[in-house]
DRENKOLMI-243984 format. One line per field, with one value per atom (N, C-alpha, C): residue number from 1; residue in one letter; atom name; z negated, x negated, y. Coordinates in Angstrom, 2 decimals, padded with zeros to 5 digits, always signed. Example, Ala and Ser with C-alpha at 12.3 -4.5 7.8 and 13.67 -1.06 7.14 Angstrom:
2
resi: c(1|1|1|2|2|2)
resn: c(A|A|A|S|S|S)
name: c(N|CA|C|N|CA|C)
c3: c(-007.80|-007.80|-007.80|-007.08|-007.14|-007.87)
c1: c(-013.19|-012.30|-013.20|-012.85|-013.67|-012.90)
c2: c(-005.69|-004.50|-003.30|-002.25|-001.06|+000.03)
***
This chain:
153
resi: c(1|1|1|2|2|2|3|3|3|4|4|4|5|5|5|6|6|6|7|7|7|8|8|8|9|9|9|10|10|10|11|11|11|12|12|12|13|13|13|14|14|14|15|15|15|16|16|16|17|17|17|18|18|18|19|19|19|20|20|20|21|21|21|22|22|22|23|23|23|24|24|24|25|25|25|26|26|26|27|27|27|28|28|28|29|29|29|30|30|30|31|31|31|32|32|32|33|33|33|34|34|34|35|35|35|36|36|36|37|37|37|38|38|38|39|39|39|40|40|40|41|41|41|42|42|42|43|43|43|44|44|44|45|45|45|46|46|46|47|47|47|48|48|48|49|49|49|50|50|50|51|51|51|52|52|52|53|53|53|54|54|54|55|55|55|56|56|56|57|57|57|58|58|58|59|59|59|60|60|60|61|61|61|62|62|62|63|63|63|64|64|64|65|65|65|66|66|66|67|67|67|68|68|68|69|69|69|70|70|70|71|71|71|72|72|72|73|73|73|74|74|74|75|75|75|76|76|76|77|77|77|78|78|78|79|79|79|80|80|80|81|81|81|82|82|82|83|83|83|84|84|84|85|85|85|86|86|86|87|87|87|88|88|88|89|89|89|90|90|90|91|91|91|92|92|92|93|93|93|94|94|94|95|95|95|96|96|96|97|97|97|98|98|98|99|99|99|100|100|100|101|101|101|102|102|102|103|103|103|104|104|104|105|105|105|106|106|106|107|107|107|108|108|108|109|109|109|110|110|110|111|111|111|112|112|112|113|113|113|114|114|114|115|115|115|116|116|116|117|117|117|118|118|118|119|119|119|120|120|120|121|121|121|122|122|122|123|123|123|124|124|124|125|125|125|126|126|126|127|127|127|128|128|128|129|129|129|130|130|130|131|131|131|132|132|132|133|133|133|134|134|134|135|135|135|136|136|136|137|137|137|138|138|138|139|139|139|140|140|140|141|141|141|142|142|142|143|143|143|144|144|144|145|145|145|146|146|146|147|147|147|148|148|148|149|149|149|150|150|150|151|151|151|152|152|152|153|153|153)
resn: c(M|M|M|T|T|T|T|T|T|N|N|N|I|I|I|N|N|N|V|V|V|D|D|D|T|T|T|A|A|A|T|T|T|L|L|L|Y|Y|Y|E|E|E|E|E|E|D|D|D|F|F|F|Y|Y|Y|L|L|L|W|W|W|L|L|L|E|E|E|R|R|R|T|T|T|A|A|A|E|E|E|L|L|L|L|L|L|K|K|K|N|N|N|R|R|R|Q|Q|Q|L|L|L|E|E|E|N|N|N|L|L|L|D|D|D|Y|Y|Y|D|D|D|N|N|N|L|L|L|I|I|I|E|E|E|E|E|E|I|I|I|E|E|E|A|A|A|M|M|M|G|G|G|R|R|R|S|S|S|E|E|E|K|K|K|H|H|H|S|S|S|L|L|L|E|E|E|S|S|S|N|N|N|L|L|L|I|I|I|V|V|V|V|V|V|L|L|L|M|M|M|H|H|H|L|L|L|L|L|L|K|K|K|Y|Y|Y|K|K|K|Y|Y|Y|Q|Q|Q|P|P|P|Q|Q|Q|K|K|K|R|R|R|S|S|S|R|R|R|S|S|S|W|W|W|L|L|L|S|S|S|S|S|S|I|I|I|F|F|F|E|E|E|H|H|H|R|R|R|R|R|R|R|R|R|L|L|L|I|I|I|K|K|K|A|A|A|F|F|F|K|K|K|T|T|T|S|S|S|P|P|P|S|S|S|L|L|L|K|K|K|R|R|R|Y|Y|Y|Y|Y|Y|Q|Q|Q|E|E|E|V|V|V|F|F|F|D|D|D|E|E|E|C|C|C|Y|Y|Y|K|K|K|Y|Y|Y|A|A|A|V|V|V|K|K|K|Q|Q|Q|A|A|A|S|S|S|I|I|I|E|E|E|T|T|T|G|G|G|L|L|L|P|P|P|L|L|L|N|N|N|I|I|I|F|F|F|P|P|P|N|N|N|T|T|T|S|S|S|P|P|P|F|F|F|T|T|T|T|T|T|E|E|E|E|E|E|T|T|T|L|L|L|D|D|D|F|F|F|D|D|D|F|F|F|L|L|L|P|P|P|Q|Q|Q|D|D|D|D|D|D)
name: c(N|CA|C|N|CA|C|N|CA|C|N|CA|C|N|CA|C|N|CA|C|N|CA|C|N|CA|C|N|CA|C|N|CA|C|N|CA|C|N|CA|C|N|CA|C|N|CA|C|N|CA|C|N|CA|C|N|CA|C|N|CA|C|N|CA|C|N|CA|C|N|CA|C|N|CA|C|N|CA|C|N|CA|C|N|CA|C|N|CA|C|N|CA|C|N|CA|C|N|CA|C|N|CA|C|N|CA|C|N|CA|C|N|CA|C|N|CA|C|N|CA|C|N|CA|C|N|CA|C|N|CA|C|N|CA|C|N|CA|C|N|CA|C|N|CA|C|N|CA|C|N|CA|C|N|CA|C|N|CA|C|N|CA|C|N|CA|C|N|CA|C|N|CA|C|N|CA|C|N|CA|C|N|CA|C|N|CA|C|N|CA|C|N|CA|C|N|CA|C|N|CA|C|N|CA|C|N|CA|C|N|CA|C|N|CA|C|N|CA|C|N|CA|C|N|CA|C|N|CA|C|N|CA|C|N|CA|C|N|CA|C|N|CA|C|N|CA|C|N|CA|C|N|CA|C|N|CA|C|N|CA|C|N|CA|C|N|CA|C|N|CA|C|N|CA|C|N|CA|C|N|CA|C|N|CA|C|N|CA|C|N|CA|C|N|CA|C|N|CA|C|N|CA|C|N|CA|C|N|CA|C|N|CA|C|N|CA|C|N|CA|C|N|CA|C|N|CA|C|N|CA|C|N|CA|C|N|CA|C|N|CA|C|N|CA|C|N|CA|C|N|CA|C|N|CA|C|N|CA|C|N|CA|C|N|CA|C|N|CA|C|N|CA|C|N|CA|C|N|CA|C|N|CA|C|N|CA|C|N|CA|C|N|CA|C|N|CA|C|N|CA|C|N|CA|C|N|CA|C|N|CA|C|N|CA|C|N|CA|C|N|CA|C|N|CA|C|N|CA|C|N|CA|C|N|CA|C|N|CA|C|N|CA|C|N|CA|C|N|CA|C|N|CA|C|N|CA|C|N|CA|C|N|CA|C|N|CA|C|N|CA|C|N|CA|C|N|CA|C|N|CA|C|N|CA|C|N|CA|C|N|CA|C|N|CA|C|N|CA|C|N|CA|C|N|CA|C|N|CA|C|N|CA|C|N|CA|C|N|CA|C|N|CA|C|N|CA|C|N|CA|C|N|CA|C)
c3: c(+000.00|+000.00|+000.00|-000.74|-000.80|+000.57|+001.36|+002.69|+003.56|+003.54|+004.34|+003.94|+002.63|+002.16|+002.64|+002.54|+003.01|+004.50|+005.25|+006.69|+007.00|+006.32|+006.54|+006.19|+005.09|+004.68|+005.68|+006.13|+007.12|+008.44|+008.83|+010.05|+009.91|+008.74|+008.46|+008.65|+008.27|+008.43|+009.89|+010.80|+012.23|+012.80|+012.23|+012.81|+012.21|+010.90|+010.23|+009.06|+009.32|+008.31|+007.05|+007.20|+006.03|+005.17|+005.81|+005.07|+004.39|+005.07|+004.46|+003.20|+003.25|+002.07|+000.92|+001.24|+000.20|-000.40|+000.45|+000.00|-000.86|-000.43|-001.19|-002.56|-002.60|-003.89|-004.80|-004.23|-005.01|-005.57|-004.74|-005.19|-006.31|-006.17|-007.21|-008.51|-008.41|-009.61|-010.35|-009.59|-010.18|-010.50|-010.30|-010.58|-009.80|-008.59|-007.72|-006.81|-007.43|-006.72|-005.70|-005.97|-005.04|-003.69|-003.64|-002.41|-001.63|-002.14|-001.47|-000.18|+000.73|+001.98|+001.68|+001.07|+000.57|+001.66|+002.80|+003.85|+004.30|+004.57|+005.02|+003.88|+002.67|+001.51|+001.29|+001.36|+001.20|+002.30|+003.53|+004.66|+004.45|+003.98|+003.76|+002.63|+001.57|+000.45|+000.90|+001.65|+002.17|+003.12|+003.93|+004.87|+004.11|+002.99|+002.18|+001.69|+001.25|+000.79|+001.90|+003.08|+004.23|+004.59|+004.50|+004.81|+003.85|+002.58|+001.59|+001.92|+002.30|+002.64|+003.90|+004.91|+006.15|+005.89|+005.05|+004.71|+004.01|+003.07|+002.36|+003.36|+004.25|+005.24|+006.11|+006.57|+007.43|+006.73|+005.49|+004.73|+004.45|+004.14|+003.86|+005.11|+006.25|+007.50|+007.78|+007.58|+007.84|+006.89|+005.61|+004.66|+005.09|+005.35|+005.72|+007.02|+007.99|+009.27|+009.07|+008.29|+008.08|+007.22|+006.29|+005.52|+006.45|+007.37|+008.34|+009.23|+009.72|+010.57|+009.77|+008.52|+007.66|+007.48|+007.28|+007.04|+008.32|+009.44|+010.64|+011.66|+011.42|+012.26|+011.38|+010.57|+009.63|+010.32|+011.54|+012.26|+012.68|+012.63|+013.05|+011.88|+010.68|+009.51|+009.58|+009.14|+009.20|+007.98|+007.76|+006.68|+006.99|+008.27|+008.68|+008.21|+008.36|+007.88|+006.37|+005.67|+004.21|+003.78|+004.47|+004.16|+004.39|+005.46|+005.76|+004.71|+004.34|+003.29|+002.01|+001.62|+000.39|+000.47|+001.56|+001.69|+001.67|+002.37|+002.44|+001.15|+000.45|-000.89|-001.82|-001.72|-002.57|-002.35|-001.10|-000.79|-001.38|-001.27|-001.84|-003.36|-004.01|-005.47|-005.92|-005.20|-005.52|-005.37|-004.33|-004.12|-005.29|-005.80|-006.93|-008.21|-008.35|-009.54|-009.54|-008.38|-008.32|-008.16|-007.62|-007.43|-007.76|-009.04|-009.44|-008.81|-008.50|-007.92|-006.52|-005.87|-004.57|-004.65|-005.84|-006.02|-005.65|-005.97|-005.59|-004.07|-003.43|-001.97|-001.35|-001.93|-001.49|-001.48|-002.54|-002.64|-001.56|-001.32|-000.35|+001.08|+001.44|+002.84|+003.11|+002.10|+002.25|+003.40|+003.43|+004.47|+005.86|+005.96|+007.25|+007.72|+006.83|+007.18|+007.57|+006.91|+007.27|+008.72|+009.16|+010.56|+011.54|+011.22|+012.07|+012.02|+010.85|+010.69|+011.52|+011.55|+012.35|+013.82|+014.29|+015.70|+016.02|+015.14|+015.37|+015.29|+014.34|+014.22|+015.46|+016.00|+017.22|+018.39|+018.50|+019.58|+019.43|+018.21|+018.00|+018.11|+017.70|+017.70|+018.98|+019.69|+020.86|+020.48|+019.20|+018.74|+018.99|+019.30|+019.52|+018.22|+018.35|+017.18|+016.30|+016.92|+016.13|+015.26|+015.39|+014.49|+013.08|+012.99|+011.71|+011.11|+009.80|+009.17|+009.30|+009.27|+009.37|+008.15|+007.01|+005.79|+005.31|+004.61|+004.19|+003.32|+003.66|+002.80|+001.58|+001.54|+000.44|-000.37|-001.66|-002.51|-002.51|-003.01|-003.10|-004.04|-005.07|-006.02|-005.40|-004.68|-004.03|-003.01|-002.32|-001.29|-001.87|-003.11|-003.77|-004.57|-004.81|-005.68|-004.99|-005.51|-004.91|-004.84|-005.71|-005.73|-004.89|-004.37|-003.59|-002.12|-001.63|-000.20|+000.10|+001.22|+001.52|+001.86|+001.60|+001.92|+003.35|+003.94|+005.28|+005.22|+006.35|+006.45|+006.72)
c1: c(-000.83|+000.00|-000.87|-001.95|-002.84|-003.38|-003.77|-004.32|-003.33|-002.08|-001.07|-000.92|-000.96|-000.83|-002.03|-003.24|-004.43|-004.36|-003.96|-003.85|-002.81|-001.68|-000.64|-001.16|-001.88|-002.40|-003.44|-004.32|-005.33|-004.67|-003.65|-002.92|-002.20|-001.65|-000.95|-001.89|-003.14|-004.14|-004.23|-004.18|-004.29|-002.98|-001.86|-000.56|+000.10|-000.10|+000.55|-000.32|-001.25|-002.23|-001.56|-000.57|+000.08|+000.74|+001.42|+002.04|+000.97|-000.16|-001.29|-001.76|-001.86|-002.26|-001.27|+000.03|+001.05|+000.96|+000.81|+000.72|-000.53|-001.64|-002.90|-002.77|-002.17|-001.96|-001.07|-000.02|+000.89|+000.15|-000.65|-001.42|-002.39|-003.04|-003.97|-003.23|-002.11|-001.33|-000.87|-000.51|-000.02|-001.14|-002.38|-003.56|-003.53|-002.97|-002.93|-004.16|-005.31|-006.57|-006.82|-006.30|-006.50|-005.81|-004.88|-004.13|-004.66|-005.71|-006.24|-006.96|-006.92|-007.68|-009.01|-009.93|-011.18|-012.03|-012.16|-013.03|-012.59|-011.32|-010.83|-010.79|-010.53|-010.52|-011.93|-012.93|-014.32|-014.67|-014.29|-014.57|-013.94|-012.70|-012.01|-012.64|-013.05|-013.69|-015.01|-015.79|-017.06|-016.82|-015.79|-015.46|-015.06|-014.37|-013.99|-015.23|-016.23|-017.48|-018.18|-018.23|-018.85|-018.07|-016.78|-015.94|-016.22|-016.37|-016.68|-018.02|-019.00|-020.32|-020.24|-019.52|-019.39|-018.68|-017.68|-016.96|-017.88|-018.68|-019.63|-020.60|-021.16|-022.10|-021.45|-020.25|-019.54|-019.30|-018.83|-018.57|-019.86|-020.92|-022.20|-022.75|-022.66|-023.13|-022.37|-021.07|-020.27|-020.68|-020.86|-021.28|-022.63|-023.59|-024.93|-024.91|-024.15|-024.07|-023.51|-022.44|-021.86|-022.76|-023.49|-024.45|-025.55|-026.01|-027.01|-026.46|-025.26|-024.64|-024.49|-024.08|-023.91|-025.23|-026.29|-027.62|-028.22|-028.10|-028.83|-027.99|-026.72|-025.89|-025.00|-025.62|-024.84|-023.82|-024.11|-023.19|-021.91|-021.90|-020.71|-019.99|-020.35|-019.71|-018.20|-017.50|-016.04|-015.43|-014.18|-013.44|-013.29|-013.23|-013.13|-014.35|-015.55|-016.76|-016.70|-016.31|-016.22|-015.20|-014.08|-013.06|-013.57|-014.28|-014.83|-015.86|-016.74|-017.73|-017.02|-016.02|-015.28|-014.61|-013.89|-013.13|-014.03|-015.13|-015.99|-016.79|-017.11|-017.69|-016.66|-015.43|-014.38|-014.26|-014.29|-014.19|-015.36|-016.56|-017.73|-017.61|-017.25|-017.14|-016.04|-014.94|-013.86|-014.35|-015.12|-015.66|-016.56|-017.35|-018.23|-017.45|-016.31|-015.48|-014.87|-014.41|-013.77|-014.79|-015.97|-017.02|-018.37|-018.69|-019.94|-021.20|-021.15|-022.34|-022.66|-021.70|-021.96|-022.95|-023.14|-024.10|-025.51|-025.85|-027.15|-027.27|-026.21|-026.21|-026.35|-025.70|-025.80|-027.27|-027.97|-029.39|-030.20|-029.87|-030.61|-030.44|-029.25|-028.98|-029.04|-029.35|-029.34|-030.23|-031.47|-032.41|-031.96|-031.47|-030.99|-029.79|-028.87|-027.69|-028.10|-029.12|-029.61|-030.05|-030.76|-031.22|-030.04|-028.98|-027.78|-027.10|-027.10|-026.48|-027.23|-028.57|-029.37|-029.00|-028.92|-028.58|-027.20|-026.24|-024.88|-024.83|-025.56|-025.59|-026.21|-027.24|-027.87|-026.89|-026.15|-025.16|-024.08|-023.56|-022.44|-022.85|-024.09|-024.52|-025.24|-025.78|-026.60|-028.02|-028.33|-029.68|-030.59|-031.87|-032.79|-033.06|-033.32|-033.57|-034.69|-035.73|-036.89|-036.62|-035.44|-035.04|-034.83|-034.36|-034.01|-035.21|-035.37|-036.50|-036.38|-037.52|-037.53|-036.92|-037.03|-036.40|-035.36|-034.40|-033.29|-033.75|-033.31|-033.59|-032.66|-031.72|-030.75|-031.04|-030.97|-031.16|-029.87|-029.99|-028.79|-027.77|-028.25|-027.34|-026.66|-027.43|-026.86|-025.80|-026.06|-025.13|-023.76|-023.71|-022.43|-021.85|-022.63|-022.24|-021.25|-020.02|-018.98|-019.36|-020.25|-020.62|-021.85|-022.50|-023.72|-023.42|-024.01|-024.05|-025.46|-026.02|-027.40|-027.53|-028.71|-029.02|-029.55|-029.45|-030.00|-031.52|-032.08|-033.55|-034.08)
c2: c(-001.21|+000.00|+001.26|+001.26|+002.42|+002.77|+001.78|+002.02|+002.76|+002.39|+003.07|+004.53|+004.78|+006.15|+006.96|+006.40|+007.11|+007.36|+006.34|+006.51|+007.58|+007.52|+008.53|+009.92|+010.04|+011.34|+011.84|+010.95|+011.33|+011.71|+010.98|+011.29|+012.62|+012.85|+014.11|+015.29|+015.12|+016.19|+016.62|+015.68|+015.97|+016.52|+016.12|+016.46|+017.70|+017.92|+019.05|+019.46|+020.37|+020.77|+021.32|+022.18|+022.76|+021.68|+020.74|+019.65|+018.80|+018.60|+017.88|+018.59|+019.93|+020.71|+020.50|+020.59|+020.40|+019.00|+018.00|+016.60|+016.40|+016.97|+016.83|+017.49|+018.67|+019.35|+018.53|+017.95|+017.09|+015.87|+015.25|+014.09|+014.46|+015.60|+016.05|+016.37|+017.08|+017.41|+016.16|+015.14|+013.89|+012.90|+013.34|+012.51|+011.20|+011.25|+010.07|+010.09|+010.02|+010.18|+009.08|+007.90|+006.79|+007.02|+007.96|+008.22|+009.43|+010.07|+011.26|+010.93|+011.86|+011.82|+012.52|+011.79|+012.36|+013.01|+012.36|+012.90|+014.28|+014.45|+015.75|+016.76|+016.31|+017.20|+017.78|+016.93|+017.38|+018.38|+018.06|+018.95|+020.32|+020.34|+021.62|+022.42|+021.77|+022.48|+023.08|+022.31|+022.84|+024.01|+023.92|+025.00|+026.27|+026.11|+027.26|+027.99|+027.25|+027.86|+028.62|+028.02|+028.69|+029.96|+029.89|+031.05|+032.21|+031.90|+032.93|+033.60|+032.80|+033.35|+034.21|+033.75|+034.52|+035.85|+035.82|+037.04|+038.03|+037.53|+038.38|+039.03|+038.24|+038.76|+039.83|+039.56|+040.49|+041.82|+041.77|+042.99|+043.75|+043.03|+043.67|+044.37|+043.72|+044.32|+045.61|+045.61|+046.81|+047.94|+047.65|+048.70|+049.27|+048.39|+048.85|+049.66|+049.19|+049.90|+051.31|+051.43|+052.76|+053.65|+053.07|+053.86|+054.39|+053.55|+054.00|+055.11|+054.92|+055.96|+057.25|+057.13|+058.30|+059.03|+058.28|+058.87|+059.46|+058.74|+059.13|+059.91|+060.07|+060.93|+061.81|+062.65|+063.47|+064.37|+064.80|+065.69|+064.98|+063.64|+062.89|+062.21|+062.57|+061.95|+062.15|+061.10|+061.19|+060.50|+060.82|+060.16|+058.67|+058.36|+056.96|+056.17|+056.74|+056.07|+055.90|+056.95|+056.87|+055.83|+055.79|+054.80|+053.38|+053.19|+051.87|+051.45|+052.37|+052.07|+051.67|+052.46|+052.16|+050.79|+050.54|+049.29|+048.06|+048.10|+046.92|+046.74|+047.82|+047.70|+047.04|+047.49|+046.93|+045.43|+045.00|+043.58|+042.79|+043.36|+042.68|+042.55|+043.63|+043.62|+042.67|+042.65|+041.71|+040.27|+040.00|+038.65|+038.25|+039.20|+038.90|+038.66|+039.32|+039.11|+037.71|+037.27|+035.96|+034.83|+035.14|+034.13|+034.76|+034.89|+035.55|+034.93|+033.66|+033.02|+033.56|+034.21|+034.81|+035.97|+036.52|+037.62|+037.16|+035.92|+035.36|+035.31|+034.86|+034.76|+036.16|+037.13|+038.53|+038.96|+038.66|+039.02|+038.30|+037.04|+036.22|+036.71|+037.15|+037.51|+039.02|+039.79|+041.25|+041.72|+041.27|+041.72|+041.28|+040.06|+039.56|+040.39|+040.67|+041.47|+042.89|+043.40|+044.74|+044.77|+043.74|+043.69|+043.72|+042.99|+043.02|+044.39|+044.99|+046.31|+047.35|+047.26|+048.18|+048.05|+046.83|+046.60|+047.17|+046.91|+047.41|+048.93|+049.51|+050.97|+051.59|+050.97|+051.46|+051.43|+050.34|+050.22|+051.28|+051.45|+052.38|+053.85|+054.17|+055.57|+055.97|+054.98|+055.28|+055.66|+055.61|+055.93|+054.73|+054.98|+053.85|+053.09|+051.81|+050.96|+051.49|+052.08|+052.51|+053.73|+054.32|+055.42|+054.88|+053.65|+053.05|+052.31|+052.39|+051.68|+050.16|+049.47|+048.01|+047.34|+047.99|+047.46|+048.47|+047.98|+048.84|+050.00|+051.21|+052.35|+052.39|+051.46|+051.39|+050.13|+050.26|+049.08|+048.25|+047.04|+046.20|+046.84|+047.52|+048.18|+049.40|+050.21|+051.39|+050.99|+049.91|+049.46|+049.15|+048.72|+048.39|+049.55|+050.59|+051.69|+052.62|+052.67|+053.50|+054.97|+055.42|+056.83|+057.15|+056.13|+056.36|+056.66|+057.75|+058.06|+058.54|+058.10|+058.49|+059.97|+060.49|+061.88|+061.96|+063.14|+063.37|+063.24|+062.85|+062.84|+064.23)
***
């Protein structure tokens, strides 16, 4: 009987993902662990972790890019840039509140994200890449600080 339930649950994953989620949650709540679709459950949990990391990187790149634009194109500063900086900082800080261990990952990928932010800032501003420093002029703390805005050069 257990095999049929597992097969049905695994098949459900392919046919109706939302129903699979509901069924998996029900099985977990009822401690019916023998009936779980372990392979797909593990895959989904791992995917959730990757998604959290990708979201962090994306938000960090946007903050850094707008900070660069703010610093290197002061004549074009806009409320839109300020709003974007605020919103993406908020998302990062919220992620750290719900998953404090992501703060380590933030530190690990900061320099890599800065390189992507430089490229994107160059594309959006039309400024040459060599205008921007090779390493971030903003610290990891400043990047998250709601009150921090870079000064003109």
